[in-house]
N, C-alpha and C positions, 0 to 999 in steps of 0.2 A: 543604565537599565538594570533591573533586577527581576528575577523570576519569582512568581508566586504560585504556590501549590493550589490547585483547584480540584473540585470534586463534581462528579455527575451522579445523580441518584438513580440507581436501577435496582431491580430485585437482586438480592444477595450481594449488592455492592457495599460501599460506593466504589465507583471507578475514580481513578486519580490521574492527574496530569499536571503539566507545567504551563503556566501562562506567561508570555513575554509580551507586554503591552507598553510600548513607548508612549510618552506624553502626547505626541501628535496623533496617536491612533485613537484617542478617545472619541467615541461617537462614530467611528468608521468600522465597517465590517471586518471582523477578524477571520483568520484562516485556521480551521481545525485540521491538523495533520494526522492522517491515519497511516500507521506503519504497515509494512508488508508481512509476508507469511512467517509462520513459525514463532519461536520465542524472541521476537524482535521488540526491543523496548522503545520508549518514547524518543530516545536519541538516535535510534537506528542501529543500535548495537545488539549483539546476540551472544549467548554463551557458546554458540557453535562457531566461534572464531571470527566474528565480525565486530570490529572495533573502530570503524571508520567515523562514527559520530555524525553522519551526514544529515540526519533530520534536525539535530540540534544546530548544526551549522546553517541549515536552511532557515530555521526560525530566527537565528541571530541576524542573518543577512536581510531577512524581511524587516525585522525590527529597525535595523539601521536605516532602512528606507521608508520608515513610518507605518509599516503594516504589522499589526499585532497577530499573535498566533497562540494556539493551544496545542501542545504535543501530549499524546495520551499513551498510557500503558493499557494494553488489552486486558479484557476481563480474565480473572484467574491468574494473572501473571504480574510479577514485580510488585509495584505499589498498589496494583488493582487486584490483589489476591482476594480481598474481601472474604465472603463466605462461600466462594465457589469451590466445591469439593474437588472438582477435576477440571483443569483448564482445557482439556481436550474434549470435554462434553459440551460442544458448542457447534452451532450451525451458522451459516452466513447471515440468516435473518437476525440472529442474536447480535452479531457484530454491527449489522446495519442499524438495529435499534439503538445500540450504544452510540453510534455516530449521530443519530437524531437527538439523543440526550445531550451530547456535547454541543450540538448546534444551539440548543436552548441556553446552555451555560454561556456560550460565546456571546449570544445576544444580550443576556443579562449583564455580563461583565463590561460590555462595550457600550450598551445603550443603543446599538444599531438595530435596524429593522430585520436584518438577516445576517448570516455568516456563510463563509465558503467552506466546502470540503475539499481538501487536497489529499488524494490517495496515492501512495507510492506502491508500485508493483501490485501485489494482491490487495493492498489497501484501496487501489483504484476500483477493483471489482466491488469491494464493500461500499465505496462511495456511490457507484452506479446503482447498486441495489437500494441503498438508503434514499437516493434521489427520487426513486419512483413514488415515495410517499412523504417526502419532506415538506411539501407545501411552502408557504411563504417564509418559513424560517431559513430556507436555502437561497443564497444569492446565486450560486452556480457551482460548477465543479472545475478542479484542476487535476488532471490525470497525468501522473508522472511515471514514466517507465511502466505503463499498464498494457498488458497483453490483450489483444482482441480475440485470442484463441481460448476455447474452453480449457480448463486446467488439466483435463485428461490428455488433451493433445499436447499441451506444453510439457507435461511430465514424460510422455512417450518420446518426444523429440529430444529431451534432455538425456533420457536413458540411452537412446540410440546414438547420441552424439559423443558418448564417452566410450572409447575403445576398450577400456578396462572392464566394461559391463558385459562384454560378449559372452562369457560363460553363464551368466545368470539372466541374459536378456529374454529368452523364451518365457521363463517363469514371471519375470517382471512385467512383460507386455501382456501376458495372460491375466495378470492381476488387474492391470489398468482396464483391460477389456471388460472384465467382470464388474468392476466398480462402475464403469460407464453404463452398464446395463442395470445398475442398481442392486447388484448381487454382492453379498459379503464374500470375503476370501478366507479360506481355511488356512490359518497360519502354519499348520503342520506341513503344508505342501510347498512352502517357500524356503529358500536358503536363508540361513541365519542373518546374512548380511542385509537381506531385504526386509526383515521383520520390523525394524524401527520405522521404515518408510510406510509400510502397510499394516501397522499394528492394529489390533482390535479396537484400541481406544480412539483411533483417528478415522476408522473406516466410514462412519456415518458422515463425518465432516467431508471426507473425500467424495463420497457419493453425492452429497449436496453440491459441492464445488464443481464437480464434473458436469452437473446438469445445467450450470449457468452459462449464458451466452452473452459475453460482453458486447459484441457487435450489435446484438439485437437490443440490449438494454439501452445503449447510448442513443439508438434511433428513436426511442420513446420520449426523450427529454425535450423540454421546452425552455430550459434555463441556459445561460451562457456556459460554454465548455471550452477549456483550454487543454489541448493535448501536448505534452512536453516529452520529447524523446531524444536521448543521446544516440549518436551514430556509432558509438563504441561500446554498446551494451551487449554483453555476452548472453544475457538471459531473455531479454525482450528486444525484439528487432524493429528496424525501421518499418518493415512490412506490417507489423502490428499497429503502429501509430497511423500509418497510411490507411489501413482498413478501418480503424476506428473513425478516422476523419471522413471516410466515404460513408460510414454508417450514420454520421451526423454532419451533413454538409454545412450546417451553420457553425460548427465548431472551428476554432482556430488551432492551427498546428504550428508548433515551434520546435525546430531541431537545434539541439545544442551540440556544436562540433566538439568531438573528443570526449564527450561525457559518457561514463560507463554506468553500470547499474547502481552503484553506491554514490552516484552524483559527483564523482571526481573526474578530472580531466587527466587522461593517460594517453601515451603514444598509440596511435592506430597500429594495429597488427601486433603489438607487444602483449601477448597473452599473459606472460609471467608478471609483467608490471600491472596489468589489469587485475589479476587475481590478488597480487600482493596488496593492492590498495584497499581491499576489503578488511584487512586487519591492521591498517595503519591510520591513526587519527591525524597525522600531521599534514597531509596534502589538503589544500583548501578546496572549497566548493567549486565546481566547474563554473568558469566565467560565463555570465549571461543567463544562468538559470534564475537567480533571484530577480534580475531585471525583467525577465519575461513574465514572471508571476506578478510582480508589482505593477508592471505596465497594464497587464490584463485586468486585474481587479480594480486598479485606480480609475480606469476608464469607465467603470460601472459603479462608482461610489454614488 
């Protein structure tokens, strides 16, 4: 199998990605893989110390089982820099529109009637938003490690969960509260350590993200949905997957034992090993993940 560079045409684009299409996948719906938050590339890596390569591993595992995929670089980043002056000048509707553009590319390349969106982490929220307007181009959704909580609630819990944040916690939580109300935060009032998190350049994006309700979005869908969650995820919890499932009773829920947020299997309770896997490309994909996705989409070919 070999990868092919593909493009999706959008204003200020093009967007670029990698297509992995095994011979037996011709005519079958492909999976468009949407990465998670921040500067995460098509492979699941980030200059912020993440080198696990988990999205590329997932694409390769799907291809070995006959399912094609497209992995994408987000607008304004990596190979999708295009003419986007500022990658932070983006809202969730922009990412959702990009996902719809990639659905059309996937259909054209495979000849299938529709394609799947697979969103990882924040990419799951993007997929949920895109699905509201996707129409017949969309076969359905696969939500991997996707929170059912609004992003403001997630951020608040992460800040509170780190004991080293205690000295700055009041200012951090006040900033989250303000952004949830749709109010901008004066950077001069924040400690320097918090300024990258709440920078002026990302506040519009945060306000937009904080207003989204994943559990409500999933309840509006009429397409097949698979929710996949690892029971060893430090960032998205089993309770998130269970709440998403309750929001869409027709959805299927698959729990992958031992899988963490970067889709690797690590010992339960070993936080050091869990965190170390984020920067290590050597561990394989969590057993059972690719099989769960392939089984779900194959039953709907």
